[in-house]
C-alpha positions as CSV (number, residue, x, y, z in Angstrom):
1,M,-61.4,-57.5,58.4
2,P,-62.0,-59.4,61.8
3,V,-60.3,-57.9,64.8
4,D,-58.9,-60.2,67.5
5,N,-60.4,-59.8,70.9
6,P,-57.5,-58.5,73.1
7,N,-59.0,-60.1,76.2
8,I,-58.5,-63.6,74.8
9,S,-55.0,-65.0,74.7
10,Q,-53.8,-66.4,71.4
11,D,-51.7,-69.0,73.2
12,L,-54.3,-71.2,75.0
13,P,-53.0,-73.2,78.0
14,V,-52.4,-76.8,77.4
15,I,-53.7,-79.5,79.8
16,R,-51.0,-82.0,80.7
17,Q,-50.8,-85.2,82.7
18,L,-48.2,-84.8,85.4
19,D,-45.7,-87.6,85.8
20,D,-45.5,-89.7,89.0
21,A,-42.5,-87.9,90.4
22,A,-44.2,-84.5,90.2
23,I,-47.4,-86.0,91.7
24,N,-45.6,-87.5,94.6
25,R,-43.7,-84.3,95.3
26,I,-47.0,-82.4,95.3
27,A,-48.5,-85.1,97.6
28,A,-45.5,-84.8,99.9
29,G,-46.2,-81.2,100.4
30,E,-49.6,-82.1,101.9
31,V,-48.6,-85.2,103.8
32,V,-45.1,-84.3,105.0
33,E,-44.9,-80.8,106.3
34,R,-41.8,-81.3,108.5
35,P,-39.7,-84.2,109.9
36,A,-42.3,-84.8,112.6
37,S,-44.9,-85.5,109.9
38,A,-42.6,-88.2,108.4
39,V,-42.1,-89.7,111.9
40,K,-45.9,-89.7,112.4
41,E,-46.6,-91.5,109.2
42,L,-43.9,-94.2,109.6
43,V,-44.7,-94.9,113.3
44,E,-48.4,-95.2,112.4
45,N,-47.4,-97.8,109.8
46,A,-45.4,-99.7,112.4
47,I,-48.4,-99.7,114.8
48,D,-50.7,-100.9,112.0
49,A,-48.3,-103.8,111.5
50,G,-49.0,-105.0,115.0
51,S,-45.7,-104.0,116.5
52,R,-45.2,-104.3,120.3
53,R,-41.9,-102.4,120.4
54,I,-40.9,-99.4,118.2
55,E,-37.6,-97.5,118.2
56,I,-37.3,-94.1,116.5
57,A,-33.9,-92.6,115.8
58,Y,-33.3,-89.2,114.3
59,A,-30.3,-86.9,113.5
60,D,-30.2,-83.1,113.2
61,G,-33.9,-82.8,114.1
62,G,-34.8,-85.4,111.5
63,K,-33.5,-83.4,108.6
64,T,-30.6,-85.8,107.8
65,L,-31.9,-89.1,109.3
66,I,-35.1,-90.7,110.5
67,R,-35.0,-94.5,111.2
68,I,-38.0,-96.5,112.5
69,T,-37.4,-100.0,113.7
70,D,-40.3,-102.3,114.7
71,D,-41.1,-105.9,115.4
72,G,-44.3,-106.0,113.3
73,C,-45.5,-108.5,110.7
74,G,-43.2,-107.2,108.0
75,I,-43.5,-106.9,104.2
76,T,-42.8,-109.7,101.8
77,E,-40.1,-109.4,99.2
78,E,-42.7,-109.5,96.4
79,Q,-44.7,-106.6,97.8
80,L,-41.9,-104.3,98.6
81,P,-42.1,-102.5,95.2
82,L,-45.9,-102.2,95.5
83,A,-45.5,-100.7,99.0
84,L,-43.7,-97.7,97.4
85,S,-46.3,-97.3,94.7
86,R,-48.8,-94.5,94.9
87,H,-52.2,-95.3,96.5
88,A,-51.1,-98.9,97.3
89,T,-52.2,-100.0,100.8
90,S,-53.0,-103.1,102.8
91,K,-55.3,-101.2,105.2
92,I,-58.5,-101.0,103.0
93,D,-59.8,-102.5,99.8
94,G,-61.5,-99.4,98.6
95,T,-65.1,-100.6,98.8
96,D,-66.0,-98.6,101.9
97,L,-64.0,-95.5,102.7
98,L,-65.7,-95.1,106.1
99,D,-64.9,-98.6,107.4
100,I,-61.4,-97.6,108.6
101,H,-59.8,-99.4,111.6
102,T,-56.2,-98.4,111.1
103,F,-54.1,-95.3,111.2
104,G,-53.1,-95.3,107.6
105,F,-55.3,-96.0,104.6
106,R,-54.4,-93.5,101.8
107,G,-51.3,-95.2,100.5
108,E,-49.5,-91.8,100.1
109,A,-46.9,-91.7,102.8
110,L,-44.1,-94.0,101.5
111,P,-44.1,-92.8,97.9
112,S,-44.3,-89.2,99.0
113,L,-41.3,-89.7,101.3
114,G,-39.4,-91.5,98.6
115,A,-40.1,-88.5,96.2
116,V,-38.5,-85.9,98.5
117,G,-35.8,-87.9,100.3
118,R,-33.7,-91.0,100.2
119,L,-35.9,-93.9,101.5
120,S,-34.9,-97.5,102.1
121,I,-37.1,-100.3,103.6
122,T,-35.7,-103.5,105.0
123,S,-38.2,-106.1,106.1
124,R,-38.6,-109.8,107.0
125,V,-41.7,-111.9,107.3
126,G,-41.5,-114.9,109.6
127,K,-38.7,-117.3,108.6
128,A,-38.6,-116.0,105.0
129,P,-35.3,-114.2,104.0
130,A,-35.1,-110.5,104.5
131,A,-35.2,-108.1,101.6
132,Q,-34.4,-104.4,101.0
133,I,-35.6,-101.8,98.5
134,S,-34.7,-98.2,98.2
135,V,-36.0,-95.1,96.4
136,E,-34.2,-91.8,95.9
137,G,-35.9,-88.8,94.5
138,G,-38.6,-91.0,93.1
139,A,-36.3,-93.4,91.4
140,M,-36.8,-97.0,92.7
141,S,-34.1,-99.6,92.9
142,V,-34.4,-103.3,92.6
143,V,-35.1,-105.5,95.5
144,K,-32.0,-107.1,97.0
145,P,-31.3,-109.5,99.9
146,A,-30.6,-108.1,103.4
147,A,-29.9,-109.2,106.9
148,L,-32.7,-108.7,109.5
149,S,-34.0,-110.9,112.3
150,G,-37.6,-109.8,111.9
151,G,-39.9,-106.9,111.6
152,T,-39.1,-103.8,109.5
153,I,-36.6,-101.0,109.4
154,V,-37.5,-97.8,107.5
155,E,-34.7,-95.4,107.0
156,L,-35.2,-91.9,105.6
157,R,-32.2,-89.7,104.8
158,D,-31.8,-86.2,103.6
159,L,-35.5,-85.2,103.8
160,F,-36.5,-82.6,101.2
161,Y,-33.2,-82.8,99.4
162,A,-35.2,-83.2,96.2
163,T,-37.2,-80.0,97.0
164,P,-34.6,-77.6,98.4
165,A,-37.1,-74.8,98.7
166,R,-38.8,-76.7,101.5
167,L,-35.6,-76.9,103.5
168,K,-35.7,-73.1,103.9
169,F,-39.0,-73.4,105.9
170,M,-37.5,-75.9,108.4
171,R,-37.0,-74.6,111.9
172,S,-34.0,-75.2,114.1
173,D,-32.8,-78.7,115.0
174,R,-34.0,-78.2,118.5
175,A,-37.5,-77.1,117.4
176,E,-37.8,-80.0,114.9
177,A,-36.7,-82.5,117.5
178,Q,-39.2,-81.2,120.0
179,A,-42.0,-81.6,117.3
180,I,-40.8,-85.2,116.8
181,T,-41.0,-85.9,120.6
182,D,-44.5,-84.4,120.8
183,V,-45.7,-86.7,117.9
184,V,-44.2,-89.8,119.5
185,K,-45.7,-89.0,122.9
186,R,-49.2,-88.6,121.4
187,L,-48.9,-91.9,119.7
188,A,-47.5,-93.5,122.9
189,M,-50.7,-92.3,124.7
190,A,-52.9,-93.8,122.0
191,E,-51.1,-97.2,122.3
192,P,-50.3,-97.9,126.0
193,F,-49.6,-101.6,125.3
194,V,-46.7,-100.7,122.8
195,G,-43.2,-99.8,124.0
196,F,-41.6,-96.7,122.4
197,T,-38.0,-95.6,122.4
198,L,-36.9,-92.2,120.9
199,R,-33.2,-91.8,120.3
200,D,-31.1,-88.8,119.1
201,V,-28.2,-90.1,117.1
202,T,-26.9,-86.7,115.9
203,G,-23.1,-87.1,115.5
204,G,-23.3,-90.8,115.0
205,G,-23.0,-93.8,117.3
206,E,-25.8,-95.0,119.6
207,G,-26.8,-91.5,120.5
208,R,-28.8,-90.7,123.6
209,V,-32.3,-91.8,124.5
210,T,-34.6,-88.7,124.8
211,F,-37.9,-90.6,125.5
212,R,-38.7,-94.2,126.5
213,V,-41.8,-95.9,127.8
214,E,-42.2,-99.7,128.2
215,A,-45.4,-101.5,127.3
216,E,-48.0,-101.3,130.0
217,N,-49.8,-104.2,131.7
218,G,-53.2,-104.6,133.2
219,D,-56.6,-103.5,131.9
220,L,-57.1,-100.6,129.6
221,F,-57.6,-98.0,132.4
222,D,-54.6,-99.2,134.4
223,A,-52.4,-99.2,131.3
224,L,-53.6,-95.8,130.2
225,H,-53.2,-94.3,133.7
226,G,-49.6,-95.7,133.9
227,R,-48.8,-94.4,130.4
228,L,-50.1,-90.9,131.2
229,A,-48.2,-90.8,134.4
230,R,-45.0,-91.5,132.5
231,I,-45.7,-89.0,129.8
232,L,-47.6,-86.2,131.5
233,G,-46.0,-86.7,134.9
234,K,-47.0,-88.1,138.3
235,E,-48.8,-84.9,139.3
236,F,-51.2,-85.2,136.4
237,A,-52.0,-88.8,137.2
238,E,-52.6,-87.9,140.9
239,N,-55.0,-85.1,140.1
240,A,-56.8,-86.7,137.1
241,L,-60.4,-87.9,137.2
242,K,-61.3,-91.2,135.5
243,I,-63.7,-90.7,132.6
244,D,-65.9,-93.5,131.3
245,A,-69.2,-92.7,129.6
246,E,-71.2,-93.9,126.6
247,R,-74.0,-92.4,124.6
248,E,-75.6,-93.6,121.3
249,G,-72.7,-95.5,120.0
250,L,-70.0,-93.1,121.2
251,R,-67.8,-94.1,124.2
252,L,-65.6,-91.6,126.0
253,I,-62.7,-92.8,128.2
254,G,-59.6,-91.1,129.5
255,Y,-58.5,-88.8,132.3
256,A,-59.3,-85.1,133.0
257,A,-57.5,-83.1,135.6
258,L,-59.1,-81.1,138.4
259,P,-59.8,-77.4,137.8
260,T,-57.1,-76.4,140.3
261,Y,-54.6,-78.4,138.2
262,S,-54.9,-76.0,135.2
263,R,-52.3,-74.8,132.8
264,G,-51.4,-71.4,131.3
265,S,-52.0,-72.7,127.7
266,S,-53.6,-75.7,126.0
267,V,-50.4,-77.7,125.7
268,A,-51.7,-80.4,128.1
269,Q,-54.8,-81.2,126.0
270,Y,-54.7,-84.5,124.1
271,L,-57.7,-85.7,122.1
272,F,-58.0,-89.0,120.2
273,V,-60.7,-90.5,118.0
274,N,-60.6,-94.2,117.5
275,G,-57.0,-94.1,118.7
276,R,-56.0,-91.4,116.3
277,P,-54.5,-88.2,117.7
278,V,-56.5,-85.3,116.4
279,K,-56.6,-81.5,116.8
280,D,-60.3,-80.9,116.2
281,K,-61.9,-77.5,116.8
282,L,-65.2,-79.2,117.9
283,L,-63.6,-81.4,120.5
284,V,-61.3,-78.6,121.9
285,G,-64.4,-76.3,122.2
286,A,-66.3,-79.1,124.0
287,L,-63.4,-79.5,126.5
288,R,-63.2,-75.8,127.1
289,G,-67.0,-75.7,127.6
290,A,-66.9,-78.4,130.2
291,Y,-64.5,-76.4,132.3
292,F,-65.6,-72.9,131.5
293,D,-67.6,-72.4,134.8
294,Y,-64.5,-73.5,136.8
295,L,-61.6,-71.7,135.2
296,S,-60.8,-68.1,134.3
297,R,-60.3,-67.3,130.6
298,D,-56.5,-67.3,131.0
299,R,-56.4,-70.9,132.4
300,H,-56.7,-74.1,130.4
301,P,-57.7,-77.6,131.5
302,A,-55.4,-80.6,131.2
303,A,-56.9,-83.8,129.8
304,A,-56.3,-86.9,127.7
305,L,-59.6,-88.1,126.2
306,F,-60.4,-90.9,123.8
307,I,-63.6,-91.2,121.8
308,D,-64.2,-94.7,120.4
309,C,-67.1,-95.3,118.0
310,D,-68.1,-97.2,114.8
311,P,-65.9,-95.9,112.0
312,H,-69.1,-95.1,110.0
313,L,-70.0,-92.5,112.6
314,V,-66.9,-90.4,111.9
315,D,-65.1,-89.4,108.7
316,V,-61.3,-89.3,109.1
317,N,-60.7,-88.7,105.4
318,V,-61.0,-84.9,105.8
319,H,-57.4,-83.8,105.5
320,P,-54.3,-85.6,104.1
321,A,-52.6,-85.4,107.4
322,K,-55.6,-87.1,109.1
323,S,-55.4,-84.6,112.0
324,E,-59.0,-83.5,111.6
325,V,-62.2,-85.5,111.8
326,R,-65.9,-84.9,111.1
327,F,-68.6,-86.6,113.1
328,R,-71.9,-87.5,111.6
329,D,-73.6,-86.0,114.7
330,P,-71.3,-83.3,116.1
331,G,-73.7,-82.3,118.8
332,L,-73.7,-85.8,120.2
333,A,-69.9,-85.9,120.5
334,R,-69.8,-82.4,122.1
335,G,-72.6,-83.2,124.5
336,L,-70.9,-86.5,125.5
337,I,-67.7,-84.6,126.4
338,V,-69.3,-81.8,128.3
339,S,-71.8,-83.9,130.3
340,S,-69.2,-86.6,131.2
341,L,-66.6,-84.1,132.4
342,R,-69.0,-82.1,134.4
343,H,-70.4,-85.3,136.0
344,A,-66.9,-86.3,136.9
345,L,-66.0,-82.9,138.3
346,A,-69.2,-82.9,140.4
347,E,-68.4,-86.3,141.8
348,A,-65.0,-85.0,142.8
349,G,-66.8,-82.8,145.3
350,H,-64.6,-80.5,147.3
351,R,-61.4,-82.2,146.1
352,A,-58.5,-79.9,145.1
353,S,-55.3,-80.8,143.4
354,T,-52.2,-82.0,145.3
355,T,-50.1,-79.4,143.6
356,V,-51.7,-76.8,145.8
357,A,-50.3,-78.4,148.9
358,G,-47.0,-78.9,147.2
359,A,-46.7,-75.2,146.3
360,T,-47.6,-74.3,149.9
361,L,-44.9,-76.5,151.3
362,Q,-42.4,-75.1,148.9
363,S,-43.2,-71.5,150.0
364,F,-42.6,-72.6,153.6
365,R,-39.0,-73.7,152.8
366,P,-36.4,-71.1,153.6
367,E,-34.0,-69.7,151.1
368,P,-30.6,-71.5,150.6
369,M,-28.3,-70.7,153.5
370,G,-25.6,-69.8,151.0
371,A,-27.4,-66.6,150.0
372,S,-27.5,-65.2,153.5
373,L,-24.0,-66.4,154.4
374,G,-22.7,-64.8,151.2
375,A,-24.2,-61.5,152.3
376,L,-22.3,-61.8,155.6
377,G,-19.0,-62.5,153.9
378,A,-18.9,-66.3,154.6
379,T,-17.0,-68.5,152.2
380,P,-18.5,-71.9,152.4
381,S,-17.0,-74.8,150.5
382,A,-18.3,-75.5,147.1
383,P,-21.0,-78.2,147.0
384,T,-20.9,-81.3,144.8
385,P,-22.6,-80.5,141.4
386,G,-26.3,-81.4,141.6
387,Q,-26.4,-81.2,145.4
388,A,-27.6,-78.4,147.7
389,R,-25.1,-76.7,150.0
390,V,-24.9,-78.3,153.5
391,Y,-23.6,-76.4,156.5
392,Q,-22.8,-77.6,160.0
393,M,-25.4,-75.2,161.4
394,D,-28.1,-77.0,159.5
395,R,-27.6,-80.0,161.8
396,P,-28.0,-78.6,165.4
397,S,-26.6,-80.6,168.3
398,L,-28.7,-82.2,171.0
399,G,-28.0,-79.3,173.3
400,A,-29.1,-76.7,170.8
401,R,-32.3,-78.6,170.1
402,T,-33.0,-78.9,173.8
403,A,-32.5,-75.1,174.3
404,A,-34.7,-74.4,171.3
405,Y,-37.5,-76.6,172.7
406,Q,-37.3,-74.8,176.1
407,A,-37.5,-71.4,174.4
408,Q,-40.7,-72.5,172.6
409,A,-42.3,-73.8,175.8
410,P,-45.3,-71.8,177.1
411,H,-44.4,-69.3,179.9
412,Q,-45.7,-70.7,183.2
413,S,-43.8,-68.8,185.9
414,P,-41.3,-65.9,186.1
415,A,-38.6,-68.4,187.1
416,M,-38.7,-70.1,183.7
417,E,-36.8,-69.2,180.6
418,P,-38.5,-66.8,178.2
419,G,-41.1,-68.5,176.0
420,F,-43.8,-67.4,173.4
421,S,-45.6,-65.4,176.0
422,D,-42.6,-63.0,176.3
423,L,-42.5,-62.6,172.5
424,S,-46.2,-62.0,172.0
425,E,-45.9,-58.2,171.5
426,A,-43.4,-58.6,168.7
427,Y,-45.2,-61.6,167.1
428,S,-46.5,-60.5,163.7
429,A,-49.1,-63.2,163.1
430,R,-52.4,-63.1,165.0
431,V,-54.7,-65.9,166.0
432,E,-57.8,-64.1,167.3
433,P,-59.8,-65.9,170.0
434,V,-63.4,-66.6,169.0
435,E,-66.3,-64.9,170.7
436,T,-67.4,-68.2,172.2
437,E,-65.3,-71.2,173.2
438,M,-64.2,-73.4,170.3
439,P,-66.2,-76.6,170.3
440,Q,-63.2,-78.9,170.9
441,E,-65.5,-81.9,171.2
442,V,-66.0,-81.9,167.4
443,P,-63.9,-84.9,166.3
444,A,-61.7,-84.6,163.2
445,E,-62.0,-88.3,162.4
446,G,-64.2,-89.1,159.4
447,L,-64.4,-85.5,158.3
448,P,-62.5,-84.8,155.0
449,L,-62.0,-81.1,155.9
450,G,-61.7,-81.8,159.7
451,A,-62.8,-79.8,162.6
452,A,-62.2,-76.0,163.0
453,R,-59.6,-75.1,165.5
454,A,-58.9,-71.4,164.9
455,Q,-59.4,-68.4,162.7
456,V,-56.3,-66.5,161.5
457,H,-56.3,-62.8,160.4
458,E,-60.1,-63.0,160.2
459,N,-59.9,-64.7,156.8
460,Y,-58.4,-68.1,157.2
461,I,-59.9,-71.1,159.0
462,V,-57.5,-73.6,160.4
463,A,-59.0,-77.1,160.8
464,Q,-57.5,-80.3,162.1
465,T,-58.0,-83.4,160.1
466,Q,-57.3,-87.0,160.9
467,T,-54.1,-86.9,158.9
468,G,-53.0,-83.3,159.1
469,M,-54.5,-79.8,158.8
470,V,-56.5,-77.7,156.4
471,I,-56.3,-74.0,155.8
472,V,-59.5,-72.5,154.3
473,D,-60.0,-69.2,152.6
474,Q,-63.4,-68.4,154.2
475,H,-64.4,-65.7,151.6
476,A,-63.4,-67.8,148.5
477,A,-65.1,-70.9,149.9
478,H,-68.4,-69.2,150.8
479,E,-68.4,-67.4,147.5
480,R,-68.4,-70.8,145.7
481,L,-71.1,-72.1,147.9
482,V,-73.4,-69.2,147.3
483,Y,-72.6,-69.3,143.5
484,E,-73.6,-73.0,143.3
485,K,-76.9,-72.2,145.1
486,L,-77.7,-69.4,142.7
487,K,-76.9,-71.6,139.7
488,H,-79.2,-74.3,141.1
489,Q,-82.0,-71.9,141.6
490,M,-81.6,-70.6,138.1
491,A,-81.7,-74.1,136.7
492,E,-84.8,-74.9,138.6
493,N,-86.7,-71.7,138.1
494,G,-85.4,-70.8,134.7
495,V,-84.0,-67.5,133.5
496,A,-86.3,-64.5,133.8
497,A,-86.8,-62.8,130.4
498,Q,-87.5,-59.2,129.8
499,A,-89.7,-58.5,126.8
500,L,-88.6,-55.6,124.6
501,L,-91.3,-52.9,124.1
502,I,-90.1,-52.7,120.5
503,P,-88.3,-55.8,119.1
504,E,-84.9,-55.0,117.8
505,I,-84.3,-56.0,114.2
506,V,-80.8,-57.2,113.3
507,E,-79.9,-57.4,109.6
508,L,-77.8,-60.4,108.8
509,S,-76.8,-62.4,105.7
510,E,-79.0,-65.3,104.9
511,G,-76.2,-67.7,106.0
512,D,-75.7,-66.0,109.4
513,C,-79.5,-65.9,109.9
514,A,-79.8,-69.6,109.3
515,R,-76.8,-70.2,111.7
516,I,-78.2,-68.1,114.5
517,M,-81.6,-69.8,114.2
518,T,-80.0,-73.2,114.8
519,V,-79.3,-72.2,118.4
520,A,-82.5,-70.2,118.9
521,E,-84.1,-72.8,121.2
522,P,-81.2,-73.1,123.7
523,L,-80.8,-69.3,123.7
524,S,-84.5,-68.9,124.6
525,K,-84.0,-71.1,127.7
526,L,-81.4,-68.5,128.7
527,G,-83.8,-65.7,128.3
528,L,-82.8,-64.5,124.8
529,T,-85.7,-65.0,122.3
530,I,-84.8,-64.6,118.6
531,E,-87.2,-65.1,115.7
532,A,-86.7,-65.0,112.0
533,F,-88.0,-61.7,110.5
534,G,-87.7,-62.5,106.8
535,G,-84.8,-62.3,104.4
536,G,-81.6,-62.3,106.4
537,A,-83.0,-60.4,109.4
538,V,-83.8,-61.6,112.9
539,A,-86.0,-60.0,115.6
540,V,-84.8,-60.0,119.2
541,R,-88.0,-60.0,121.3
542,E,-86.7,-60.9,124.8
543,T,-83.4,-60.5,126.6
544,P,-82.3,-62.0,130.0
545,A,-83.6,-59.7,132.8
546,L,-80.4,-60.2,134.8
547,L,-78.3,-58.5,132.1
548,G,-80.3,-55.3,132.4
549,E,-80.1,-53.1,129.3
550,V,-78.6,-55.1,126.4
551,N,-77.2,-54.1,123.0
552,A,-79.1,-56.9,121.2
553,R,-77.3,-56.4,117.9
554,A,-73.8,-56.6,119.4
555,M,-74.8,-59.7,121.4
556,V,-76.2,-61.5,118.3
557,L,-73.0,-60.7,116.3
558,D,-70.8,-61.9,119.2
559,I,-72.8,-65.2,119.3
560,L,-72.3,-65.6,115.6
561,D,-68.5,-65.1,116.0
562,E,-68.4,-67.8,118.6
563,L,-70.4,-70.2,116.4
564,D,-67.9,-69.6,113.6
565,D,-64.9,-70.0,115.8
566,A,-65.9,-72.9,118.2
567,G,-69.0,-74.3,116.6
568,E,-71.1,-73.4,119.6
569,S,-71.8,-70.3,121.7
570,M,-71.8,-69.9,125.5
571,L,-71.8,-66.1,125.4
572,V,-75.2,-65.7,127.0
573,Q,-74.7,-68.3,129.7
574,A,-71.3,-66.9,130.5
575,K,-72.7,-63.4,130.9
576,L,-75.5,-64.7,133.2
577,E,-73.1,-66.8,135.3
578,A,-70.7,-63.9,135.5
579,I,-73.5,-61.9,137.1
580,L,-74.3,-64.7,139.5
581,S,-70.7,-64.9,140.4
582,R,-70.6,-61.2,141.1
583,V,-73.7,-61.5,143.3
584,A,-72.2,-64.5,145.1
585,C,-69.0,-62.5,145.7
586,H,-70.9,-59.6,147.4
587,G,-73.2,-62.0,149.3
588,S,-70.5,-64.2,150.8
589,I,-68.6,-64.0,154.1
590,R,-66.3,-61.0,153.8
591,S,-62.6,-61.1,154.6
592,G,-62.0,-59.6,158.0
593,R,-65.1,-61.0,159.7
594,R,-64.7,-63.0,162.9
595,M,-66.5,-66.3,162.8
596,R,-67.6,-68.4,165.8
597,G,-66.6,-72.0,166.0
598,E,-70.0,-73.4,165.0
599,E,-70.0,-71.1,162.0
600,M,-66.6,-72.3,160.8
601,N,-67.6,-76.0,161.2
602,A,-70.9,-75.4,159.4
603,L,-68.9,-73.8,156.5
604,L,-66.6,-76.9,156.4
605,R,-69.5,-79.3,156.4
606,E,-71.2,-77.4,153.6
607,M,-68.0,-77.4,151.5
608,E,-67.9,-81.2,151.9
609,A,-71.4,-81.5,150.6
610,T,-71.1,-79.1,147.7
611,P,-69.6,-80.0,144.3
612,H,-66.8,-77.9,143.0
613,S,-66.1,-76.3,146.4
614,G,-62.4,-77.0,146.0
615,Q,-62.0,-73.9,143.8
616,C,-63.5,-70.5,143.9
617,N,-65.4,-68.9,140.9
618,H,-62.1,-67.9,139.3
619,G,-60.4,-71.3,139.5
620,R,-58.3,-70.6,142.5
621,P,-58.2,-73.2,145.4
622,T,-60.4,-72.5,148.4
623,Y,-58.3,-74.6,150.8
624,V,-54.9,-76.1,151.3
625,E,-54.4,-79.5,152.9
626,L,-51.1,-80.3,154.6
627,K,-50.4,-83.9,155.7
628,L,-48.9,-84.4,159.1
629,A,-45.9,-86.1,157.5
630,D,-45.2,-83.0,155.4
631,I,-45.5,-80.7,158.4
632,E,-43.1,-82.9,160.4
633,R,-40.7,-82.9,157.4
634,L,-40.7,-79.1,157.5
635,F,-39.6,-79.1,161.1
636,G,-37.0,-81.9,160.5
637,R,-38.9,-84.5,162.6
638,T,-38.6,-87.2,160.0
């Protein structure tokens, strides 16, 4: 008697064809993660339609209402039902999936949104009558006449009402609204010639405008600069370097901020490929690599970079959300970003961000008078909301100002009123005289960092410029100068390698072995020589002499981790340059050393001639520039 095999089920699974409603709900889980995803898909459709003005309205963080109004080409009455069909699109014909020149091309967004929410589309083409179609939970209505002057209005209500489980994963209304704002801002950066308005209509009515930018004018760079100034702020625009480079069919344009205008996180990094906002690990790693010698690990650069290329050189059909791309030549894209940014940073020379001066001026401003008066028991009148407190004593009379100026006058004779000379013993700050007379004949005109006038506390050089003054941290500045010289010497003479008496064998998997061998040549230029040893093993034959005794196995594994995480490894170079930085620190002018006038001026001139001298090896500014107008404003002279 045959015995049934207990490991084989008697009820075999049945293969079924899912209906369209289930397919669309599954697709919606990939395409529409949250309300911001729906906004992204609908705004991209509006941009593809040639719109020049787009208005986005939402309620309750987009959970109950998302409405997109555009002035694009519109959809004809006959094609409205087809627009809500799965995999129906006007962007491509399906013959070449790499020849993509639009945001959308998959034909999934509208049917997916109609499967999980209540979607209606009202559109008008030219002078033809307007029409409207709606779909609710996948059930499509008939097309009916509507009233519309032109363009298209897409209204999505009760997102995820057909999939209640997804609603449990929604965040607060504030968080979802912030995500929508971020999406709209990224798309606004990509399309500077299009006007965007974002409106919160929670509670009904016209609501309130939370974000608005008008269409920019001028050429591409002028329009982009103006759009970035409105979105990222005036400070970014003032401290951003123009990027325009091209290599082998790839063009990189945009703006990247100075190292001294860095951020505590990567929130100010915006990357685009053929106008499409992306969050690509390769590009983020390239941006980090371009700045890694100028910023400490806890600081992040700010940039908005756009890569334009033939669509056949990049695959955007990697993820349903289209937020990831894959370049045919990843090394070319990465090299273009790194070399272009480093070239721009080198051309910036000693320039430091204007925010450094702003922070300095802010620190000079006294605390509000209300705090000190409150401590003394004063009861000043309440200020108007939004205004600072103003007291009569803040506006001295003419007599008070005259007496103050007399008190500040140099003491010339015993008969005069007390001046600075009488207060010198109690004066806390010191300006030490130099050992030789300061060369006052050095003119400040035409010198970006001016002419040295004094040294304060044996650490700070005070220089006079044509338009103000500069305060230089002598140790930080000289540290950067020495560091750049050491790097130049290393680049010219190469990295000295130390041969191991007995090569160290590192056992790896075959995949890891192949991966580490792809970077063997650039590693050898840094003094780390690795050879295949058969199977999955590699032999480490030489290590950089500067590093001294090295744990070769740990270094190889760390390099592999970096390759997996960022697609490239800068571990060896970072270790070498960390040593050069340490040598530069010990070999630079120490704090507390008195400098002669000619030494201070020589340091200023060398800073002007050395790239990246505006920040030290750790990303901090080496000098602060104060304009004369700002100084006069501090003393109430304006």
